[in-house]
Structure formats: C-alpha cells, structure tokens
C-alpha positions as CSV (number, residue, x, y, z in Angstrom):
1,M,33.7,-4.1,-11.0
2,L,30.5,-1.9,-10.7
3,K,31.8,0.6,-13.1
4,L,32.7,-2.2,-15.5
5,W,29.1,-3.6,-15.5
6,N,27.6,-0.1,-15.8
7,L,29.9,0.4,-19.0
8,V,28.6,-2.9,-20.3
9,A,25.0,-2.1,-19.7
10,L,25.5,1.4,-21.3
11,L,27.2,-0.2,-24.4
12,Y,24.4,-2.8,-24.7
13,L,21.7,0.0,-24.5
14,A,23.6,1.9,-27.1
15,I,23.8,-1.0,-29.4
16,Q,20.1,-1.6,-29.0
17,A,19.4,2.1,-29.8
18,I,21.4,1.8,-33.0
19,S,20.3,-1.7,-33.9
20,P,17.1,-2.9,-32.3
21,L,16.0,-6.5,-32.8
22,C,13.4,-7.2,-35.5
23,A,9.9,-6.2,-34.7
24,E,7.7,-8.6,-32.8
25,V,6.5,-11.4,-35.1
26,P,2.7,-11.2,-35.6
27,P,0.7,-14.3,-34.6
28,G,-0.6,-16.6,-37.4
29,P,0.8,-18.8,-40.1
30,K,4.7,-18.7,-40.2
31,W,4.7,-18.6,-43.9
32,L,3.4,-15.1,-43.9
33,Q,6.7,-14.0,-42.4
34,T,8.3,-14.4,-45.8
35,A,5.3,-14.3,-48.2
36,V,5.3,-12.3,-51.3
37,F,1.9,-12.4,-53.2
38,Y,1.3,-12.4,-56.8
39,Q,-2.3,-11.5,-57.8
40,V,-3.8,-13.3,-60.8
41,Y,-6.9,-12.0,-62.6
42,P,-7.7,-15.5,-63.9
43,Q,-9.6,-14.7,-67.2
44,S,-6.7,-12.6,-68.4
45,Y,-3.7,-14.6,-67.3
46,F,-3.1,-17.6,-69.6
47,D,-5.6,-19.6,-71.8
48,S,-4.8,-23.2,-71.9
49,N,-7.6,-24.5,-74.1
50,G,-7.9,-21.9,-76.8
51,D,-11.3,-20.4,-76.0
52,G,-10.0,-16.8,-75.4
53,I,-10.4,-16.8,-71.6
54,G,-7.8,-17.6,-69.1
55,D,-8.3,-20.5,-66.9
56,L,-7.0,-22.6,-63.9
57,P,-4.8,-25.0,-65.9
58,G,-3.2,-21.9,-67.4
59,I,-2.3,-20.7,-64.0
60,T,-0.9,-24.1,-63.2
61,A,1.2,-24.0,-66.2
62,K,2.7,-20.6,-65.2
63,L,3.6,-21.5,-61.5
64,D,7.3,-21.8,-62.3
65,Y,7.3,-18.4,-63.8
66,I,5.5,-16.9,-60.8
67,Q,8.0,-18.4,-58.5
68,S,11.0,-17.2,-60.6
69,I,9.8,-13.7,-60.0
70,G,10.3,-14.1,-56.3
71,C,6.6,-14.7,-55.4
72,N,5.7,-17.6,-53.2
73,A,2.0,-16.9,-52.7
74,I,-0.9,-16.3,-55.1
75,W,-4.2,-14.6,-54.8
76,I,-6.7,-15.4,-57.5
77,N,-9.8,-13.2,-58.2
78,P,-13.1,-15.1,-58.0
79,I,-13.3,-18.5,-59.8
80,Y,-16.8,-19.5,-58.8
81,E,-19.9,-20.1,-61.0
82,S,-21.3,-16.8,-61.9
83,P,-23.2,-15.0,-64.7
84,F,-20.3,-12.6,-64.7
85,G,-22.1,-9.2,-64.5
86,D,-19.2,-8.1,-62.2
87,A,-16.2,-10.3,-63.3
88,G,-17.3,-13.1,-61.1
89,Y,-17.9,-11.0,-57.9
90,D,-21.6,-11.8,-58.5
91,V,-21.5,-15.5,-57.4
92,A,-24.2,-18.1,-58.4
93,D,-22.7,-21.1,-56.7
94,F,-20.0,-20.7,-54.0
95,Y,-19.1,-24.5,-54.3
96,K,-18.5,-24.8,-58.0
97,V,-15.6,-23.4,-60.2
98,A,-17.1,-21.6,-63.3
99,P,-16.7,-23.9,-66.3
100,R,-14.9,-21.3,-68.2
101,Y,-12.0,-21.7,-65.6
102,G,-12.2,-25.4,-65.5
103,T,-13.4,-27.8,-62.7
104,N,-13.1,-28.1,-58.9
105,E,-10.5,-30.8,-59.7
106,D,-8.4,-28.3,-61.6
107,L,-8.5,-26.0,-58.6
108,K,-7.5,-28.9,-56.4
109,N,-4.6,-29.8,-58.9
110,L,-3.5,-26.2,-58.9
111,C,-3.3,-26.0,-55.1
112,A,-1.3,-29.4,-55.1
113,E,1.1,-28.0,-57.7
114,A,1.6,-24.8,-55.8
115,H,2.3,-26.8,-52.6
116,K,5.0,-28.9,-54.4
117,R,6.9,-25.7,-55.0
118,G,6.5,-24.5,-51.5
119,M,3.9,-21.9,-52.6
120,H,0.5,-21.0,-51.1
121,L,-2.7,-20.1,-52.9
122,C,-5.6,-17.9,-51.6
123,L,-9.0,-17.5,-53.2
124,D,-11.2,-14.5,-53.4
125,L,-14.0,-14.9,-51.0
126,V,-17.2,-12.8,-51.7
127,A,-18.7,-12.7,-48.4
128,G,-21.2,-9.8,-48.5
129,H,-23.4,-10.6,-51.5
130,T,-24.3,-13.0,-54.2
131,S,-25.7,-12.9,-57.7
132,I,-29.5,-12.5,-58.2
133,A,-29.0,-15.8,-60.1
134,H,-27.9,-17.6,-57.0
135,P,-30.4,-20.3,-55.8
136,W,-30.4,-18.8,-52.3
137,F,-31.8,-15.5,-53.7
138,Q,-34.1,-17.3,-56.1
139,Q,-35.7,-18.9,-53.1
140,S,-35.5,-15.8,-51.1
141,A,-37.4,-13.9,-53.8
142,L,-40.5,-16.1,-53.6
143,A,-43.6,-14.7,-51.9
144,Q,-44.2,-18.0,-50.0
145,P,-42.1,-18.0,-46.8
146,N,-39.2,-20.5,-46.7
147,G,-35.9,-21.3,-45.2
148,Y,-34.2,-18.5,-47.3
149,S,-36.6,-15.8,-47.0
150,N,-34.5,-13.7,-44.6
151,W,-31.1,-14.6,-46.0
152,Y,-31.1,-11.3,-47.8
153,I,-32.1,-7.8,-46.6
154,W,-35.6,-7.1,-47.7
155,T,-37.4,-3.9,-47.2
156,P,-41.2,-3.4,-47.5
157,A,-42.5,-2.5,-50.8
158,G,-44.2,0.6,-49.4
159,E,-41.1,2.1,-47.9
160,S,-38.6,4.2,-49.8
161,V,-35.4,2.8,-48.4
162,P,-32.4,4.3,-50.3
163,G,-30.8,1.9,-52.7
164,S,-33.5,-0.8,-52.5
165,Q,-34.2,-2.7,-55.7
166,P,-37.4,-4.4,-57.1
167,V,-37.3,-8.1,-57.5
168,P,-36.3,-9.0,-61.1
169,G,-37.7,-11.7,-63.3
170,Q,-40.9,-13.7,-62.6
171,H,-40.6,-13.8,-58.8
172,N,-43.6,-12.7,-56.9
173,R,-42.2,-11.2,-53.6
174,A,-43.5,-7.6,-53.3
175,D,-40.6,-6.5,-51.1
176,R,-37.5,-4.8,-52.4
177,Y,-34.0,-5.9,-51.6
178,L,-30.7,-4.0,-50.7
179,P,-27.8,-4.6,-52.9
180,N,-24.2,-4.6,-51.7
181,F,-22.5,-3.1,-54.9
182,F,-24.2,-3.4,-58.3
183,P,-28.0,-3.8,-58.3
184,F,-27.6,-7.4,-59.4
185,Q,-25.6,-8.2,-56.2
186,P,-28.1,-8.6,-53.3
187,A,-26.6,-8.2,-49.9
188,L,-26.5,-11.3,-47.7
189,N,-28.1,-10.7,-44.4
190,Y,-25.6,-10.8,-41.4
191,G,-27.9,-8.5,-39.6
192,F,-28.0,-5.0,-38.2
193,A,-25.8,-4.1,-35.2
194,R,-28.4,-1.6,-34.0
195,P,-31.7,-2.5,-35.7
196,D,-34.3,0.2,-35.7
197,P,-37.2,-1.0,-33.6
198,K,-39.6,0.8,-35.8
199,E,-38.3,-1.1,-38.9
200,P,-39.0,-4.9,-38.1
201,W,-37.2,-5.8,-41.5
202,Q,-33.9,-4.8,-39.8
203,L,-32.9,-8.1,-38.1
204,P,-30.4,-8.4,-35.3
205,T,-27.2,-10.3,-35.8
206,T,-28.7,-12.9,-33.5
207,D,-31.6,-13.6,-35.7
208,P,-31.7,-17.4,-36.8
209,A,-31.5,-16.4,-40.5
210,C,-28.4,-14.1,-39.8
211,I,-26.7,-16.9,-37.9
212,A,-27.5,-19.3,-40.8
213,V,-25.8,-17.1,-43.2
214,R,-22.9,-16.7,-41.0
215,E,-22.5,-20.5,-40.6
216,E,-22.9,-20.9,-44.4
217,L,-19.9,-18.7,-45.0
218,K,-17.9,-20.9,-42.7
219,S,-19.0,-23.9,-44.7
220,V,-17.9,-22.2,-47.9
221,M,-14.4,-21.6,-46.4
222,K,-14.1,-25.1,-45.1
223,F,-15.1,-26.5,-48.5
224,W,-12.2,-24.8,-50.3
225,L,-9.7,-25.1,-47.6
226,D,-10.3,-28.9,-47.6
227,L,-9.8,-28.8,-51.4
228,G,-6.3,-27.2,-50.8
229,A,-6.7,-23.5,-50.6
230,D,-4.5,-21.7,-48.1
231,G,-6.8,-19.0,-47.1
232,F,-9.0,-16.1,-48.6
233,R,-8.8,-12.4,-49.5
234,V,-12.2,-11.2,-48.5
235,D,-14.0,-8.8,-50.8
236,M,-15.5,-5.7,-49.1
237,A,-14.9,-7.3,-45.7
238,F,-16.2,-4.2,-44.0
239,S,-19.6,-4.4,-45.5
240,L,-21.4,-7.4,-44.0
241,I,-23.2,-5.9,-41.0
242,R,-25.3,-2.8,-41.3
243,N,-25.6,0.2,-38.8
244,D,-22.5,-0.7,-37.0
245,P,-20.9,2.4,-35.6
246,G,-17.5,1.7,-34.2
247,N,-17.2,-1.5,-36.3
248,E,-17.9,-3.5,-33.1
249,A,-20.2,-6.1,-34.7
250,I,-18.4,-6.6,-37.8
251,S,-15.1,-7.0,-35.8
252,A,-16.8,-9.5,-33.6
253,L,-17.9,-11.5,-36.6
254,W,-14.4,-11.7,-38.1
255,R,-12.9,-12.6,-34.8
256,Y,-15.4,-15.4,-34.6
257,Y,-14.2,-16.7,-38.0
258,R,-10.6,-16.2,-37.1
259,S,-11.0,-18.1,-33.9
260,W,-12.5,-21.1,-35.8
261,L,-9.7,-20.8,-38.4
262,D,-6.9,-20.7,-35.7
263,K,-8.3,-23.9,-34.2
264,E,-9.3,-26.0,-37.3
265,Y,-7.0,-24.5,-40.0
266,P,-4.1,-22.8,-38.3
267,E,-2.1,-22.3,-41.5
268,A,-5.0,-20.6,-43.3
269,V,-4.9,-16.8,-43.7
270,L,-7.5,-14.0,-43.8
271,I,-6.7,-11.0,-46.0
272,S,-9.2,-8.1,-46.0
273,E,-10.2,-5.6,-48.6
274,W,-10.8,-3.0,-45.9
275,S,-8.0,-0.4,-46.3
276,D,-8.0,0.5,-42.6
277,P,-5.5,-2.0,-41.0
278,A,-5.9,-0.4,-37.5
279,V,-9.5,-1.7,-37.6
280,A,-9.2,-4.7,-39.8
281,I,-6.3,-6.5,-38.1
282,P,-7.5,-6.2,-34.6
283,A,-10.8,-7.5,-36.1
284,G,-9.2,-10.8,-36.9
285,F,-7.5,-10.4,-40.2
286,H,-3.9,-11.4,-40.7
287,L,-3.3,-8.8,-43.4
288,D,-5.1,-5.6,-44.8
289,C,-4.2,-4.0,-48.0
290,M,-4.1,-0.2,-48.0
291,I,-5.7,0.9,-51.3
292,Q,-8.4,3.2,-52.4
293,I,-11.1,2.4,-49.8
294,G,-11.2,4.2,-46.5
295,Q,-7.6,5.2,-46.0
296,P,-5.8,7.7,-48.5
297,A,-2.7,5.5,-49.1
298,Y,-2.9,5.4,-52.8
299,G,-4.4,9.0,-53.2
300,L,-1.2,10.3,-51.5
301,L,1.2,7.9,-53.2
302,L,-0.1,7.2,-56.6
303,G,-2.9,9.5,-57.3
304,P,-6.7,9.0,-57.0
305,L,-8.7,6.0,-57.9
306,S,-10.5,7.8,-60.8
307,W,-10.3,11.1,-62.6
308,P,-13.2,13.5,-62.5
309,N,-12.0,15.2,-65.7
310,G,-11.0,12.2,-67.7
311,Y,-7.6,10.6,-68.2
312,S,-5.1,12.7,-66.2
313,R,-3.0,12.3,-63.1
314,D,-2.9,14.2,-59.8
315,P,0.3,16.3,-59.7
316,H,0.0,16.4,-55.9
317,A,0.5,12.7,-55.4
318,F,4.0,11.9,-54.2
319,F,5.0,9.6,-57.1
320,E,4.6,12.4,-59.7
321,R,7.4,14.1,-61.7
322,A,5.8,17.5,-60.9
323,G,7.1,17.0,-57.3
324,G,4.2,18.6,-55.5
325,G,3.4,15.6,-53.3
326,D,3.2,15.4,-49.5
327,I,4.9,12.2,-48.3
328,K,4.4,13.4,-44.7
329,G,0.6,13.0,-45.0
330,F,1.2,9.4,-46.2
331,V,3.7,8.6,-43.5
332,D,1.6,10.0,-40.7
333,N,-1.3,7.9,-41.9
334,Y,0.9,4.8,-42.4
335,L,2.5,5.1,-38.9
336,R,-0.9,5.4,-37.3
337,N,-1.8,2.0,-38.8
338,Y,1.7,0.4,-38.4
339,T,2.2,1.2,-34.7
340,V,-1.2,-0.4,-33.9
341,T,-0.7,-3.4,-36.0
342,K,2.9,-4.4,-36.4
343,S,2.8,-7.0,-33.6
344,R,-0.7,-8.3,-34.6
345,G,-0.6,-8.6,-38.4
346,Y,0.6,-7.2,-41.8
347,I,0.0,-4.2,-44.0
348,S,0.4,-4.5,-47.7
349,L,0.9,-1.7,-50.3
350,P,0.1,-3.4,-53.7
351,T,1.7,-2.4,-56.9
352,A,-1.9,-2.3,-58.2
353,N,-4.9,-4.5,-58.5
354,H,-7.9,-5.2,-60.7
355,D,-9.8,-2.1,-59.5
356,I,-7.1,0.6,-59.8
357,P,-4.8,1.8,-62.6
358,R,-1.5,0.2,-63.0
359,P,1.5,2.2,-61.8
360,T,2.6,2.6,-65.5
361,C,-0.4,4.9,-66.1
362,D,1.1,8.0,-67.5
363,R,4.6,7.1,-66.3
364,G,7.8,5.9,-67.8
365,E,9.8,2.8,-66.5
366,Q,12.3,4.8,-64.6
367,E,9.4,6.3,-62.6
368,V,7.8,2.8,-62.1
369,R,11.2,1.5,-60.8
370,T,11.1,4.2,-58.2
371,I,7.7,3.3,-57.1
372,F,8.7,-0.5,-56.9
373,A,11.8,0.5,-54.9
374,M,9.5,1.8,-52.2
375,L,6.6,-0.6,-52.4
376,L,8.9,-3.8,-52.4
377,T,11.1,-2.6,-49.5
378,M,8.4,-1.4,-47.0
379,P,7.3,-3.6,-44.0
380,G,4.4,-6.0,-44.4
381,V,3.6,-8.4,-47.2
382,P,4.2,-7.3,-50.9
383,F,1.5,-7.8,-53.5
384,I,2.4,-7.7,-57.1
385,Y,-0.4,-7.5,-59.7
386,Y,0.1,-9.7,-62.6
387,G,1.9,-7.9,-65.5
388,D,3.2,-5.1,-63.4
389,E,6.5,-7.0,-63.0
390,I,7.1,-6.5,-66.8
391,G,5.7,-3.1,-66.9
392,M,2.4,-3.8,-68.6
393,E,0.5,-0.5,-69.5
394,Y,-2.9,0.6,-68.2
395,V,-4.8,0.5,-71.5
396,Y,-6.9,3.6,-72.1
397,P,-9.6,3.7,-73.4
398,S,-10.6,0.2,-72.7
399,P,-13.8,-1.7,-73.4
400,D,-16.6,-2.1,-70.7
401,K,-16.5,-5.8,-69.9
402,E,-18.2,-7.5,-67.1
403,G,-19.0,-4.3,-65.1
404,G,-15.5,-2.9,-65.7
405,T,-16.6,0.7,-66.0
406,I,-17.8,2.6,-62.9
407,G,-18.4,6.3,-63.5
408,T,-15.2,7.8,-64.9
409,L,-13.1,4.7,-63.9
410,Q,-12.3,2.2,-66.6
411,R,-11.1,-0.8,-64.6
412,C,-10.7,-3.0,-67.7
413,G,-7.6,-0.9,-68.5
414,S,-5.9,-2.9,-65.7
415,R,-7.4,-6.2,-66.8
416,T,-6.1,-6.8,-70.2
417,P,-4.4,-10.2,-71.1
418,M,-0.9,-11.0,-69.7
419,Q,1.7,-10.5,-72.4
420,W,3.8,-13.6,-72.7
421,S,5.7,-13.2,-75.9
422,K,5.6,-11.5,-79.5
423,E,3.5,-14.4,-80.8
424,K,-0.2,-14.3,-81.6
425,N,-2.3,-12.5,-79.0
426,A,1.0,-11.8,-77.1
427,G,1.1,-15.6,-76.2
428,F,-1.9,-15.4,-74.0
429,S,-4.3,-17.5,-76.2
430,T,-4.4,-19.3,-79.6
431,A,-8.1,-18.2,-80.0
432,P,-9.0,-15.6,-82.8
433,A,-8.5,-12.1,-81.5
434,E,-12.2,-11.3,-81.5
435,K,-12.8,-14.1,-79.0
436,L,-10.4,-12.8,-76.4
437,Y,-11.8,-11.9,-73.0
438,L,-10.3,-8.4,-73.6
439,P,-8.2,-7.2,-76.5
440,I,-4.4,-7.2,-76.1
441,D,-2.7,-4.0,-75.6
442,P,-2.4,-2.7,-79.1
443,S,0.9,-0.9,-78.6
444,P,3.7,-2.3,-80.9
445,S,6.1,-1.6,-78.0
446,R,4.1,-3.5,-75.4
447,P,6.5,-5.5,-73.0
448,D,6.4,-9.2,-72.8
449,V,7.9,-11.9,-70.7
450,A,10.0,-13.7,-73.3
451,T,11.7,-10.5,-74.4
452,E,12.4,-9.4,-70.9
453,E,13.7,-12.7,-69.8
454,K,16.7,-12.2,-72.2
455,D,17.4,-8.7,-71.0
456,P,19.3,-8.4,-67.7
457,A,18.3,-4.8,-67.4
458,S,14.5,-5.3,-68.1
459,M,11.8,-4.4,-65.7
460,L,11.2,-8.2,-64.9
461,N,14.7,-8.7,-63.9
462,F,14.7,-5.5,-61.9
463,T,11.7,-6.8,-60.0
464,R,13.4,-10.0,-59.4
465,A,16.5,-8.2,-58.1
466,L,14.4,-6.2,-55.6
467,L,12.6,-9.3,-54.4
468,K,16.1,-11.1,-54.0
469,L,17.3,-8.3,-51.8
470,R,14.3,-8.6,-49.8
471,R,14.9,-12.4,-49.4
472,D,18.6,-12.1,-48.7
473,H,18.5,-9.3,-46.1
474,P,16.7,-9.6,-42.9
475,A,16.3,-5.9,-42.5
476,L,14.1,-5.8,-45.6
477,A,12.0,-8.8,-44.4
478,N,8.2,-8.5,-43.8
479,T,8.5,-8.1,-40.0
480,A,11.8,-6.1,-39.8
481,D,11.5,-2.7,-38.1
482,F,10.6,0.5,-40.0
483,Q,11.5,4.1,-39.1
484,P,11.2,7.3,-41.3
485,V,14.4,9.2,-41.4
486,Y,13.4,12.1,-43.7
487,A,9.7,12.6,-44.5
488,E,8.9,16.3,-44.6
489,T,5.8,18.2,-46.0
490,N,6.2,19.0,-49.8
491,R,9.8,18.1,-49.7
492,Y,11.8,15.3,-51.4
493,P,13.3,12.7,-50.9
494,F,11.5,10.2,-48.7
495,V,14.1,8.4,-46.7
496,Y,13.4,5.4,-44.2
497,L,15.4,2.8,-42.2
498,R,14.6,-0.9,-42.1
499,T,16.4,-2.7,-39.2
500,C,16.8,-6.3,-38.0
501,A,19.4,-7.2,-35.3
502,T,22.6,-5.6,-36.4
503,E,21.6,-5.1,-40.1
504,Q,20.4,-1.6,-41.1
505,I,19.2,-0.8,-44.6
506,L,18.4,2.7,-45.7
507,V,16.1,3.2,-48.5
508,S,15.6,6.7,-50.4
509,V,13.2,7.6,-53.2
510,N,12.9,10.8,-55.2
511,P,10.0,10.7,-57.8
512,A,10.3,14.3,-58.6
513,D,11.8,15.5,-61.9
514,R,14.5,17.5,-60.1
515,S,17.5,16.9,-58.1
516,C,17.4,16.9,-54.2
517,S,19.9,16.2,-51.4
518,V,19.7,16.0,-47.6
519,A,22.1,15.7,-44.8
520,L,21.7,12.3,-42.9
521,N,23.9,12.8,-39.9
522,G,25.1,9.6,-38.4
523,F,24.9,7.6,-41.6
524,N,28.5,8.0,-42.9
525,E,29.3,4.6,-44.0
526,A,27.1,3.2,-46.8
527,T,27.3,0.3,-49.2
528,Q,25.1,0.4,-52.3
529,L,22.7,-2.6,-52.7
530,L,20.7,-1.3,-55.6
531,V,20.6,2.4,-56.9
532,Q,19.3,4.5,-59.6
533,G,20.9,7.9,-59.6
534,A,21.5,8.1,-55.8
535,V,24.8,8.5,-53.8
536,L,25.2,8.4,-50.1
537,K,28.6,9.5,-48.9
538,G,29.9,11.1,-45.8
539,G,26.5,11.7,-44.3
540,R,25.1,13.4,-47.4
541,L,22.5,11.9,-49.8
542,E,22.5,13.2,-53.2
543,M,19.7,12.2,-55.6
544,E,19.2,12.8,-59.3
545,P,15.7,13.4,-60.8
546,V,13.6,10.3,-60.5
547,S,15.9,8.1,-58.6
548,F,16.2,5.8,-55.6
549,G,18.8,4.2,-53.5
550,I,18.9,1.1,-51.2
551,F,22.1,1.0,-49.0
552,T,23.4,-0.9,-46.1
553,V,24.5,1.6,-43.5
554,H,26.2,2.0,-40.2
555,A,25.3,4.6,-37.8
556,K,28.0,6.8,-36.2
557,E,29.5,5.5,-33.0
558,V,27.9,6.6,-29.6
559,F,31.2,6.6,-27.7
C-alpha cells in the first residue's frame, strides 16, 4: 500500500512539473484578469460633429467596433480643459472636459455605454504637473502669499537651480518655478523626500501645502470615478516627489492612494507610466507598462524611442529583419520584473502609444504580425494602440502639433487620424481637410477598417484571431504561467511556454530574414493554433524567415 501511495505521489509531482497550475492571481479588480486594453488618442479617433477634432461622442459611437476587436477596456489620453501646448497633458481644469471633446455629461454617457457592453474605461491622470494657465498656478504665481503659494516648487530668484523657469505673463512673484516636462508645465509640489536643510524652498512631504496637493489629487480621482470612470493611467507616475533615492517616498504616496481606492473604489485600477514594474507594482499600481522610460524593453524589442541620425531603425533590435537582436537581454530584464510582480500585479507590452513609433515603422505587415504574435500572447494585460489593429503607418515626416516634436522624435507620426473608410478624410471627419487635427496619412494604399472588415486575411481579422485565442485558451490568459524555452544571445527564434492547469501552449517567433530551427526535446506532439511559416514536429521546430507559430503541445512522458 505504501508503494502505491508513493507511486501516486510521484505521479502527482510529475504532472505538476509538466503542467503546473496557473500563476497566482494578483490582488485587485477581477476584471483585470481578462482585460485587453485599447488606447484612444481622442482628438484623432472619430469626429462626431464635423469640427475636425475627435471627441467623446465619437468614441461612444465606436464602442461596438472596439469590442469587436476583442478589447474590453479603454484608456483615453487626457480629456481635461487645457491650452493644449502638450496635447492635453498641460491641464487647466482637472474637473472639466475640454469643450473640443464635449462635456462632462458626454464622458458620463461614454462610461455608461461602455459598462452596458461589459467594458471598462480608464482616464489619463496627469498627477505631476498642470498648465501655467491653471488657476492654482495663477494664484501661486502672485507675490502676495495665499493658500496656493506652495502648491508648486518655487526656487529663489537669486539661485541658479537647473531647469527653473521665470514666471510668465503679468504675475509679480520674483521666484522661479520648476517644470515637470515642458517649461509651461509647472511641477505640483508633493515635497522632497530628503529636503536640503540649506534650501528652505525644498519642502518635506509632510508640509501642509504638500499634503493639500496630495489630497486634491484624491479629490480629482474621486470626481471622475463617481462620474463612471473605472480607473486611471498615471502620467509620469514616478515624478511626483523629488530627491527620493530608492523610491521610498513615491512608493509610500502611491500605496496611500491604492489603500484608499481598495477601500472606497475596489473595482478601480491604477496603471502607471513608470516602465519599471519591479518598483511600480509594489508601490501600489495594479499594472505597469514597459515602454521607453527606465527599462530597455522597447529598445531591445522594437528599437529606440528616437533616432539620432534621422529616420532609421536599429538593426540590433530583436524585431528587425537584419537578425542581429539579443532576445536574451530582453528576457533577462523581463524575468527580473515578472518574478517580482506576477503575484502582485500585471506587466503590459503595448503595441505602441502616442509617444513612440507604431510597429509598422519601416516594416511590412508580415513583420508586424510576428510582433503581434508575441505581444498578444505574453502574460499580463495587452494594450493595443488605436489603428495598430489595422496596420496604420507611422507617418514621417509629420507636423509639429501640440508639442508633438521632441528633439529628433516626431510623436505626431503616431497620432494621425484613425482610418475608418475610403471616404472623405478616411471617414474620420466631415470637416474640410485643412481643419483636421492632423492630416490623414497621404498614402493611397493606407489601410482602413471598412476594407479590412471584408477581408478575412486582413490585419484587423488577424488581430481578432489572436485575441480570440487568448480568450479561448486559459494558457494564454493574463495570469497564466510563462517560461522561456529558447532565448539565446544573438540567436533566433525566441520560444516560450504558457501554461495553465493541463493546457500548454508554445509560442515561437522569428523576426529575422532567414530560416532557423531548434530542437525542442520533449515537445513531440503539437497542434497548430495559428502559424505563419512555422512547423513543430517530432521535437523539431522549423521556422521560415519572418515567421511565428502558436501550438498546443504535450511534453514527453516522465515514466
């Protein structure tokens, strides 16, 4: 009898070794476990009133389309009142929708319509700064002391503090202020973690003014959550507190907000622009996107944020036909973050966003499909940037609109109007072309939704097929386990295993313009789920140039 139980125990351990249970589910709203986000740049998505600028009713009109892709959550770039020096990231009123997008009631209606469809909607929260046009700053810039005098970081006029700016306009405060990004975006004062006693203008985080700023941000969040929003993506979430080695004070601040949300709004999510999940998620965020800031995720995968010598790509990124990339560098970095956070939150690898080039930049559709095959089968929460699902191009050169150009980076190339059809202005707006927020992609071969809807082999329907696989297979779910199988320095392909309970799915990608093969001992039985030039048979993976394969697999028997 003892031998029988030993055999049963060994068999159980063997099965667990082959097919472990899904990873531990992170705390937070249950809806994140199945969330797939779609990012909308509102001024470029759909113009409902013919003024040339996208708006909130336009997003509402397209909810069914967004849901048809396979997305059940939306993140919208800032929609607050603003002079739009930085596309709305220079906020003039945190409690009011900018008239060009509609009204607060339009936002409330958009949230309600999303909820009717089982979808969630998150707003962009600009936590670290305002516009110089904000009434808080206007009061703070007065020479006469008042309740807002220390809501921003002011430096003495006689000191040369790097980056400090003189007060614009007719205000009479002699001090200078510190910006948080562009000079017209003064930094809100959450305090200094370690203020220099020789610099009395460096207030501690416990100063009454810093506490007032902290509580005001909570009021802003409460206002929009009560109106129907489901959470926030926080712009430059790492930037709120100065002189904070080890991120201790900023982490304490976000944990304070997270504790309040968990109590008062337990279904609300916090998403960070930090690009350091190992720091951001323990700091209280449910999700962190690995993009260009901090961690080298996109540099190693898709190339750098900008190009020092003009419009060209980095041949040493992994997703380049030149085949000189180092996937091991990415995997080592990813695993460092994943192992720390997988039971606490989610990592996202977005297809792109409003600050970085689209994946089509200097690539063909076959290459982009290979990128999607990886990004949409990795753990965590997928984010699809509007238009990437149809293969919209990064338009270069592009106009400099609302702070879109920074050095060599032309961000507006990723912000052109959504292409809905072959009608006037690609179906984006009925306004005259010269009144559009940005010009439509001028290419006569530009993709559009209406055309791709009719083509079963289109990029749009490919994206839908990938997301359907993710929904239908527990091993591809947001919380399913992840294990690299083949990720070698300067070698191709990249192969990894996703596992949940008894289901195992193997994903392989070869972005290089040459064939490759690898022995995968133990993976002898495979069923194709979705492939492009890849065959797995008898433990051998053969891949054509620029290819991918997604297979259900069975490991070889232990006994």
